[in-house]
N, C-alpha and C positions, 0 to 999 in steps of 0.2 A: 622566817627571818626575824620578824617582830618578836616571836616567842623566845628565840635565842637571845635577843637583845635584852628582853625583860629578865630572863634568867641570869644573864651576865650582871645586870644592874643589882638585882637582889643579892647575888653572890658578893658583889663588891661592897654593898652596904654592910653585910654581915662581917666581912673582913675588916671594914673600917671600925665597926664597934668593938671588935676584938682588940684593936690597937696593936696587933702584932705586925707592925708595918715592915720591919726589917727583914722578915722572912718570906715576903711575897715571892712567888715563883718557885722554880725548881731549887732543890737544896744546893746543888753544885753550881757555882757561879764565880765570876770575877767582879768584885765590887769595891768601890772606893767613893767616899762621900766628897762633896764639893759644893760650891755655891750654885752651880748649875749642873744638872745630871743628864748624861747622855746614855741611851740604851744601846745595847749591841746584841746581835743574833749571829752566831757562827756555827758551822757544822763541825764540832769537835769530834763527832763520830759519824761514820758513814750511814748508820741505820740503827734500827732497834731489833732486839731479839724477838722472833716470832714465838709467842706463847699462847697456848690454847687456854682461854679463860672460860672455865665451866661455871663460874659464878657460884661455886659452892661456898666460897667465903668472899670477904670484901676484896674486890680487884686491886691488885698492886700495880704500881707504876711500871711501865715497860722499861726494860734495861737497854741502854744504848751500847752498841757493840762496834767493834772495828775502829780503832783510833785513827783519826785523820790528822796527820802531822801538818799538812798544808793548812788545814782549817785552824789549827792552833797558831800557826805563823800569822795568819790573817788577824786573829784576835790580838796577837802581840803587836801587830802594826797599828791597831786602834789605840792600844794602851801607850805605845811609843808616841803617836801623834798627840795624844792628850797631854802627856807629860812634857812634850816639847813645847806645846802651847802654854802650859802652866809656867814653864820656865822662861817664856818670852816676856820681854819688857815692853814690846810694842803691840803685841796682839793680846787683847783682853787683859790689860794690866789690872792688878788687884782683884781679878776674878779667877776663881779656881774651878776647873771643870772636874766633875766626878763621872763615874761610869758604873753601869750595871750590865754585865754581859752574861748571856745564857747560851747554853748548847741546844741547838735545834735538832741535833741527831739526824739532820737531813730529812726530817719528817714534818708533816703539817701539824700533827697532834702536839709534839713537843714544842714547836714554834708558837702555837697558840697558847699553850700553857705558860710559856715565858712572856708572851705579849700581854696576857691578862694582868701580869704584875705591873706593866707599864700603865695600862689603862686604869687599873684599880687605884693606883696611887694618884693619878690625875683626877679621877672622879671623886675620891674621898677628899682631896684638897679643895675641890670645888664645893663640897658640902659643908665645909667649915665646922668640923666636929670637935674642935678643941674645947668648946664649952661643955661638951657632954663627957669627955674623958681626957685624962692627962696622957697625951701621946708624946712622951718626951723622946721616944726613939724614932720619931718621924724623920724621914729623909726627903729632900726636895723632889718635886715632880719631874718625870722624864720629859724633857722638852723636844727630844728628837731621837730617832732610832736609826742606827746604822745596821743594815741587813735587810733581808737575809741573802743567802747565796743562791739557792735554787729558785727558779721562777715559780714553781708550784707552791713552794713555801712562802715566797714573797707575796704571791697573790692572796693567800689566805690571811697573812698578816696585814696586808694593805686593806682588805675588807674590814678588819677589826679596828686598827688604829685610825683608819680614815674616818670612822664614825665620830671620833673625838678630835679630829684635825691635828693629830700628832704627825709631824713630818717624818717620812721614812725615806732614807737614801740607801739604795741597794748598790753593792759593789760587784755583783756577779749575776744578777737576774736580767737576762737579755730578751725575754719573751716579748714579741711585738704586741701581745695583748695588753701589756702593762703601759703601752703608750697612750691608751685611752684615758685622757685626763678627766673626762666626764664620769667615768666609773671609778678611777683611782685618783682621787683629788689630791691626796697628800703624798703620792708616790713619786720619787725621783730616783735617778741612778747615775752612776759614773762609768757605765759600760755601754757600748753601742748596742742598738737593738739587733736582734737576730735576723731581721729582714735583710740587712746588708750581708750577713754571713751566709744566708741561703743563696743570695745572688752570687756571692763570691764562690761558693761551693759549685754552683752550676757553671760558673765561668771556668773553673779549673777543669771540670769534665769536658766542657766544650774545647778548652785549650788543648787537651790531649786527644781530642777527636774520638771520645767514647760516646756511644749512643745507647748503651744497654747496661743498666745499672740496677742495683738493689737498694731500696730505701728502708732504713730502720730508724725508728724514733721511740723515745720514751713516752709512755702513756700518761703524760701530764701536760701542764700548761707550758712547759718548755719544748717538749718534743713535738706535740701535735701542731701548734702554729708554725714552728720552724719547718717541719717537713711539708706542711701545706704550702708555704711560700716557696719552698724548694721545688715542689712538684709543678707549681704554676710557672716558675722560671724555666724548668726543664721542658715544659710543654711549648713555651714560646721559642725555645731553641731547638725544637724537633728532636728531643732526646727522650727515649722511652724508659719507663721503669718496669722491670720484669716482675719484681716482688716488692710488696709494701707491708711492713711488719711493725707492730707496736709491742714494746717489751717493757718490763719493769724488774726491779731488783727482787721483788716479792713473787715473781712468777714461779710456778712449780716446775720441777725438773722434767716432767713429761712434756710440758709445753715447750720448754727450752730445746728438748731433743727434736720435737716436731719442726721448730723454726730452723734448727741446724740442718735437718734433712732437706727442707725446702731450699735453703741457701746452697747446700752441697749439690743438689740436683739442678740448680739453675745454671744456665749458660752464661749469665752475666758474671763478669770477673771483678767488677768494681762495686764496693759496698759503701754507701754514704750513710753515716750514722749521726742523727741528732739526738743525743742522750747524754746523761751524766755518767761519770765513772762507775758509781754503784749500780746503775741500771744496765750498763752494757757488760759488766764484769761476768755475770753468769753465762752469757752467750759466748764471750771470749774463752772462758774456761772450757766450754764444750767444744768449740772449734779447735782449741789446742789439744784437747784429748783425742780428737779425730785426726789431728795433724793435717788440717786443710790449709795448704800453703800456697795455693795458686789464686789467691785473692788479693785485691788492693783495697785497703781501707781508707776512707776519707773521714777524718775525725772533726767534729765540731769543737769549738773552744772549750766546752764543758768537760771533755774527757781527753783532749789531745795531749795533755801533759799529766793526766791522772796517774798517781802512783799505784792505783789498784790494778791497772792493766799495762802500764809501761814498765814491765818487769823483764829482766833478762831471760827468764825461762819461757816467756811468751814470744820472744823475737823470731823464732822459727816460723811462726804463723803471722805475727803482727809486724815483722820487719818490713820497712818500706812504706809504712803508713804515712799518708799526707794529712797534716793537721793544721788547724788555725790556732794562733795564739795572739793574745792582745799585745800591743806594743809595750815593751818593758819600760818601767820608769826607774828613777834613781831616788833613793831615800838616804841622804847623808846620815851616818852614824847608826843606821839600822843594823848593820852587820854586828857591831860591837854589842848592841842591845840584845840581840838574839843569843849571843854567846854568854851573856851574863845571867841567864835564867838559872835558877836554883830553888829547890823547895824551901830552903830556910830564908831566902831573900824575897820570896814572893808570897807574903802573907795575905795579900789582897786578891790573889789569883789562885783559886782552888784547883784550876785545871793543870797547874804546874806539877802537882804531885802525880797525877795520872800520866802526864807526859814523861816524867822522869822514870816512872815504872815501866812504861811501854818502850822507852828508848833503851834502857839498860836491862830489861827483862827481869826486874826484881820488884820487891814490895817494900815500901817504907813502913816504919813502925806506926802503929795505930791506924793502919790502912784497912778499910773494910775488905779489900781484896785479900789481905793477909789472913783474915778470919775465914774467908771462903776457901782459901787454899788449905788451911788447917782442917777444915771440915771435909776436905776431899771433893769439894764442888768444882774446883779448877785444878789445872796442872800445877805442880809445885814450882815455886820461884823462890830464890834466895832473897834475903833482906838486903835492902840497899844501904850502903855505908854513908851515902851523902857526899862522898869524896870522888865520885865518878867524874871524868872529864868529858864534857859535852862535845868538845872539839875532836875527840878521838873516834867518834862514830859518824857514819854517813846516814843521814835521814833527810827526807824532803823538807824538814823544818829548817835546816841550815842551807838550803838551796836558794841563796839570795842573789845568784847571778842574774836571774831574770825575774824581776819583781813585777808581776802583772796585776793579779788580784790584790796583792798586798798594797800596791801603789794606789789602786782604786779605793781601798779602805782609807788610806792616808789622805787622798783627795776629798773623800766624803767628810771626814772629821774636820778638815780645814775649811770646807765649805760651810759647815755649821758654825765654826768659829768665826768665819768672815761675816756671816749673817749676824751673829751676836755682836761683832765689832761694829757693824753698821748701826745696830740698835744702841750700842753704847755711845757712839759718836753722833747720834742723831741730833739735829738742831730743831728745837720746837718751832712749829709752823711749817717745817719742810718734811715732816715725817710721812709715813705711809698710811697712817690711821686717820680717824675722823678729825676733820678740821686741821689736818697737818700735824697732829700730835705725835709724840714718840712714846714707845713702850719703856717701862721701867726695867732696867736690866736686872735689878735685884728681885723683882716680882714678875719676871717675864713668863708668859704662858706659851704653851705649844703652838696655839693658833697664830700667835704673833710672830713666832719664829718661822712658821710656814709662810706667812705673808711676806716676810723679809727674804726668805729663800726664793720665792717666786720672782723677786726683783733682783736677785743676785747676779752679778756679772763680773767675773774676775779671771785672771790668767794663772794657771797652775805652774808648778816648777818646770814642766816640760814645754811650756809655751802654748799650751792648749787653752782655749777659752771655755770656761765652765759657766753654763747658764741652765736655769731650771724653769724658765717661763714656758707658757703653753706652746706646744709644738717643737720645742727644742730637744734635739738629740745630739749626743756626741758624734763626732765624725768617725766613720768606720775605718780604722787603720789596723789591719791584721798582718801579722808576720806568718808566713807559711813555713812550716817545719816538716822535716823528714826524719823518721825514726831510723837511726843507725845503731850498729853495735860497736861499742868502743873496742878498739884493738888491744887496749891495755888490760882491762878487767872484764870485758864482755858486758858491761852495763849499757843501758839505753842512753843514747846521745840524741838530743833534739837539734838537728842540723838545720840552720836557717837557709832556705833555698829560694826565697822570694818574698813578695809582699803584695798586699791588695789594699788599695786606699781609695777613698771617695772624697773628691774635692768638689765643692759647690760650683766652681767655675769650669774645671776641666773634666768633670765626670769621673767615672770609675776607671781605675787603671790596675791591671794585673801584670805582674812581672815575675817570671819563674826562670831560674837558671837550671835547665834540664841536665847540664853536665854535673851538677852537684847532687842529683837525685840517685839514690840506690834503691831499686825495687827489691821486693822479696827474693831472696836467693842471691843478693848482691849483683843483680842484673842492672845494666844501664839502658837496655832497650825498653821502650815504653810498652807495657803489656797491652794486649788486644782485648777489648771488651765491647764488641759490636755484635748485634744479632745476626748480621749477614756479613760475608766478606765484602771488602770494599770493591766498588765498581771502578774499572779502569777507565781512563779517558776514552771518549768515543761511545760511552754507554751512559745510561741513566738508571736511577732506581725505579723499579717497577713494583707496583703494589701487589701483595699476595693476599687473596681473600681470607678473611678471618684472622689475620695477623696484624700486630701493631705496625705503624708506619716505619718503624726502624727495622723491621724484618722485611726484606725486599729481595727481588731478583733483578739481576742486571740485564737491562734491555738495550739493544743497540739503538743508537739515535737514528731517526728517520733521515732520508735523503734531504739535504738542504738544512740540516741541523747538526750541531756539533757540541762536544763538551771537552774542554781542555784541562780538566782537573779530575781527580778521583772523587768518587761518591757524589757525583752531580745529581741533584734532585730533579732537574729538568735539563733538557738539551736546549741550548740557545739556538735561535734561528739565525741563519746566516743573513747578512745584509742583502738587499735586493740585487746588488751587483756582484754577489759572491755565491759560491756553492761549496758544499762540504767535500772534503777529500775522501779517499777510499775507506779509511778507518774512522772517519767522522771526528777527528781530533782537532781539526782547524778548517778554515775556509780559504778558498782561493778565488781570485777574481774570475768571473765568468768571461768566456770568450764572446766578444761582440761580433755579431754577424749581420750582414746586409748584402744585397746583391752588388758585390764589389766589382770594380773595374779590373782587379788583378786576379780574380779567381777564374778558372777555366770556363765555368758556365757564363759568367758575366762577359768574359772576353768573346765567347762564341756569339752571344746575343748581340753584343756591340758590333761584331764583324758582320753579322747578318743585316743589322740596321744600316751600317755604312754601305754594305753591298746594295741594299735596296735604294739608298740615296744615289749611289753611283749609277746603278742601272736606270733609275728614273731620270737622272740628269742626262744619261746617254740617250735615252729615248727622246727626251726634250730636245737635245741637240740635233738628233736625226730629224725631228719634226721641224725644227727651225731651219735646218739646212735644206729640207725638201718641202718647205711650206707652200710652194706654188704647184706642187704636183696634185693630180686629181685625188689620190687617196687621202692626202692630208686635208685637202679642201672639202672632200666629201665627208670627212669625219668632224666637221665643224671646228675648223682650225683654232679659233679663239678659245672656245670652251675646252678643247683638248689641251691647249697651253695651261689654262687655269687648273684643269684636272691633274695634269702632271705636277704642277706646283703644289697642289694639295697633297698629292702622294708623297712628295718630298717632305712636306710638313708631317705627314703621318709617320714616315720612317724616322724622321728626326725626333718626333715626340717620344718614341720608344727609348731614346737615349736618356731622357730625363728620369726614367725609372731606374736607371743603373747608377750606382754610387751611394754613398751614405745619405740617407734622407735628411734634408734640412727643411725648415719651415717653408722657405720660398719654393723649393722644388716640389714639396707636397702640395702647395697651392697652385703651382703652374702645370703640373704634369697631366692631371685629369682634364682641365679645360683645354689644354693644348691638344690632347688626344681627341676629345669630343668635337672641338671646333674643326680640326683638320679633317676628320672623317665626315662630318656633316657637309663641309665644303666639297669634299670629293663626291659623296653620294648625290649632292644637289646638282653638280655638274652633269653627272651621268643621267640623272632623272630628267633634267631639262633637255639635254641633247637627245635622249631616246624618245621622249614624248614629242618633241618638235618634228623629228623625222617621221614618226608614226602618223601624226596628224597631216603632214604634207602629202605622204604617199596614199593615205586613205581618201584624200580629197580628189574629185575627178579633175577639176581644173583649179590650180592655185589662184584663189581670188585675192583681190586687194586686201580683204579683211584678214586673210591668213597671213599675208606678207606683213601687214601692219602689226598684228599681235605676236608674230613670231620673228620679229626683227631682233638684231643682236643686242640692242639696249635692253629690250624686255627680258631676254634670256639672262643677262647679267643681273637684272633687277630681281628676277625670281631666285637666282642663286644667292643674292645678298639677303633676300627676305628669309629664305630657308636657314641660312647661316645665322642671321640675326636672332632668330628664336633660340638657337643653341647658345649664342653669346649671352642672352638675357638669363637663360637658365644658370649659366656659370656665374654671372654677376650676383644673382640672388643667393646662390650657394655660398660664394665667397664672402658675402656680406653677413649672412645669418649664421652660418656654421663653417667657418674657414677650416680647411684641413691643416694639420700640423705634424711635426715629427713626434714619434712616440716610441718609447722603449718598452718592449714586452719582456717582463721578467718571469713569465709563467713557465717558460721552458727550462728544464734542468740544464745546468752548466753553460747555458747560452743566453745571451741578451740579444734579442732580435730588435734592430732599429727599423721600424716601419713607419708608414704614414697613417695617421688617424684621419679617415676621410671626413670626419666632422658630421656628415649626414649621409647615411646610406640611401635614404630616400632621394636625395639630390643626385647621387651617383646613378640611382635607378632611372630617374628622369633623363639624365644625360644619355645613358646607353639606350634607354627605351625610345627616345626621340630619334636617335640614329637608326635603330632597327626599324622604326616606323617608316622613315624615308627609304630605307633599303627595301622594305616590303613593297612600297608603291613603285619603286624603281623596278623591282622584280616583276611586278604586274605588267608594266609597260614593255619591259624587255621581252617577257614571254609573249605578249601580244604582237610584238614586231619581229618575231623570230624568223619570218619568211621573207623579210626584206632582202634586197641584194646583199650578198655576202661581202662584196668589196666596197659597199657603200656604208653600211652600218654593221656594228658588232653585236647585234641583239642576242644571237645565240651565246656568244661568249659572255655577254653581260649577265644573261640568265644563269649561266654556269657559275660566274663569279659571285652572283648574289646567293646562289645555293651554298657555295663555300663560305661566304660571309655569315649566313645564318647558322650553318653547322658550327663554325668557329665560336660565335658568340653565344649560341645556346649551350655549347659545351663549356664555355667560359664561366657561366654562372655557378654551376655546382663546383667546378674546380676552384673558383675564387673563394667560395665560402668553406671549402673543405681543406684548404691549405693554410699554412701559417708562416710567419716570418718572411724571410727573403723570397720564398717561393710564391707569395702572393704577387709581388712585383714581377717575378719571372713569368707567371701564368699570363698576366696582362700584357707583358712585352711579347710573348709568343703569339697571343691572340692578335695584337696589333700587326706584328710582322706577317703572320699568316694571311690575314685579310688584305693587307696592303699588297703583298706579293700576288695574291689571287687576282686583285683588280688590275695590277700592272701587267701581269702575264696574259690574262684573258682579253683585255681590251687592246693592248698595244703591241704585244709580241708578234701577233699575226701581221699587223700593218708594217711593223719594222722589217719583218721577214720579206714581205712583198716589195717594200721600198728598196731594201738592200740586195736581196737575192733574186727577186722576180720583177725586174723593172718593166718587163713586157706587159705585166698586168697593171702597172701603174700608168695607164694611158687613158685619154679621155674617151676613146672608142670603147674600151672595155667597160668603162664606167657607164657610158651612155647605153651600150647594148644591154647590160644587165638591168639598167634602170628602165629602159624602154620595154624590155621583155616583161619586167614585173608590172609595168603600167598597163601593157596590153592584156596581160592575164587578168588584171583587176578589171579592165574595161570589158573584157569578154564575159567575165562573171556577171558584171552589172547588166550587159545586154541580154544575157540569158535570163537573168531574173526579170528584166523588163519584158522580153518576149513571152515568157511563161505567163506573166500577168496579163498580157494583151490577149493571148489565146483563151485564157479563162474568160475574159470579158466578151470576146467574139463568140465563143461557144455558148455562152449564156444567151446571146441575142439571136444568132442564126440557127443554132442547133445542129449544124453540120460539122463533120470532122474535118480537120486540116492536117496536112502532112507536116511532118517534123521539119523544123528549119534546119538548114545546114549552114555551116559557117566554115570559113577557111582563113587561115592566117598564113601569109607567105612572106618570107623575107628574101629580098632579091638584092643582088649586088650587080654592078655594071659589068656587062659582057659575059655573064655566067649563064644566064637563062633568057629565053625568049618569052614574050608575053603570050599567054594563051588567049583564045577568043574570049573566054570568060573575062579575062583581065582587061582585054581591050574594051569589052562592052561596059565594063565598070571602070573606065579610066578616070572617071571623075572622083573616085574614092581617094581619101587623103593618103599622102605619102610623107614620111619623115626622113629627111636627109641629114647626114652628119659629115659632110665634107668628103671623106674617103670612101663612103659606101652609101647605099640607099637602103633604107628599111621601110618597107611598105606593109601596112596592116590592112588586110582584106577581110571584110565581114559581109556575108551574103545570107539573105534570108529568103526562102521560097515559101510564099504563102498560098494556100489553096484559093483558087478563085471560085466564086459562086457560080453555079450552073444555071441558075435561074436568071432570067433577063428581067431587068427592072422595067 
């Protein structure tokens, strides 16, 4: 870079000494002197002719080819603005603006060649060479440059003129790279940056729900940054790019064909292009040659209205193109100015001659092209008469209906003039320079104008604020156009179908009228450009291995999920209280289930519980009615009443498990069940153990009567029950149960009780089972007591049923869910309660109601006495056996086996035997209506030896 700068400086110095100032730069130019000189760079031609330089002779300057009518109109806009300012009495009075305008030919080399003239003049002026030579033809320095058009050209120019702080205002260079003020210090523009255009292009693709596109960009500073921003925006919108291609107007035909092949073989139907007209033209020609008509083209602003491609013969392929255009401006009097162009009236503008020749396809006298034609180097053209009517032909030059770039040029010139006006009207002490000084308008330098432009802030004729300070960019306001074919003459018509604007407060806004769009083939239906067919509601996009995310397969939503729109990326999960319908397009409310009072199962359980309560109440009524009978008395009447009450509580507690669980029912039902059962088991335990102890004692002592009195029995029942009560209190205090909605089941919400602590529930049931086990032990031990006195056998059987029920309850409880958890526990409660009621009381109720003959005191006494005598006989036998063993060990003689007899006599039935009379002193037990005598005789062997 330093080498190039040194080369430029040496070149400038040599030019300065030659003092041929007026001929700096390319020969063809538009030039007019003035007090202050502005430079201009415009693409009067689309490119240069490709010529093989073999360097056998001095290389010649490359020739510019393909005349650009729009570029010439832009140049005319600058001249019009300068003349309008010069004729103004309020803006820069007594100051005349001049201009030097060159053709860039849309290439960097030509633009640099022209820019060197601007730099050379400024550098030589700074060297003050007037004392060395008489440079009378000197013209003022260029204090600002308007241009260039292409971003690649402007980038190169900005690198050069920025070294000398010459302000450059571009009217069409929109590359976002040029926003870097650190690198391009003197660059400004009157066009929005492409960053907004890339976002707008992605927004249009998203608007039409396309997700599979081709991206094409020019291989320069305009196309590469633009398409890079476009790709990033597409990535954030989950839109895929199938093909990414860089092109250029200088690409060879073989490469163009390869690109066309790739586009034609692609399944993407939308082609987004960030390129200029000259760069995209070769590819468009190839696509037209192949007649590829099933594509939709998205055009960036640089070629959306280009006359190179917007041709009627291309509309079969390019019809329906969606493009961006800058918002058009209005320049009063510009139409008349354009129509006044004439070779004889434009001596300061050498480009007019070529414009005239290209417009009317003729050659003016003394034209170099006429000489070429005579030499046969070009096709023959007639001479121009100079009387041709410019209004009689249609060229892009006269298309002043939508002044976009032309208006940007107009604003750029006025911005420079406004900066000069600020310098002219500057008040000393309030200026922008050292110590508040002001610049001299007659000797103003480029860097001073640059300083003033950076502080410029004015409103243009469209009401837009123009600022060039750091970080300032024009608002992005684009008109969206659609290429139509004119029904009158078949020409290309740019139909406005929408707009895209960015406001600092409201953000970006895209508006498109789809009814105004005609796609290729004059179709109104939006073309399809997706990698995969859209997924219907109820499905989602499924990833295909090795394919982009836009290529997917449609996968049905899982149960409990839904999608209510097409092309859903994910299936939404239904709320907890909902479930997906059969086709997974919506959710419906789940059915709420619990052990209800109205369902058949709940009704059946409730009826059984009520039946248990009624049967228990009936038994209790029978016992109360026959409370003085021997059977009721022998069953421990008071404990039986308490036992029946506890059974009523057991049956009633099962009803709390039915119905919608509430917090209070969840807290009450388990303690009610646990306490009721413990109370029931405690009564059975105390009663069974008391009878057992009494019958096993030989003679009921005062100690037995003291410890087994009624008060002590109730005290034991209370203590056993109190332990269960304390378990429930601790449980409710530390982890109280509560109502809980279980959403884990498909289509159903089960309302159940969260027990709070399963350990506490285990303690509650475990303690109940422990008491039942002890009760079973005592009942089994007392199973041979009188049947009509105690129900030991039946208690044993009821305890077996109790254990079977609750052992089965544990796995059933943990293996069921929902309302069946409550149902299992209700069944267990009812089964165990019915077993206790039936086994303990039904036999007694049967005797009381249907066998009153067995409910007499004689029956009770006989069975009791028989059991006592059997127990006494066993005790005597054990005592006799022990005595014989002792006597046998002392005397050593054998004894005869004892004999015993037990006789039961009633009055008048039998006579006493001699043996009975001899033993009349033996005890007799009388019971009023009969006599029961117990006779025990033992015959012991007498010793034969005499003491």
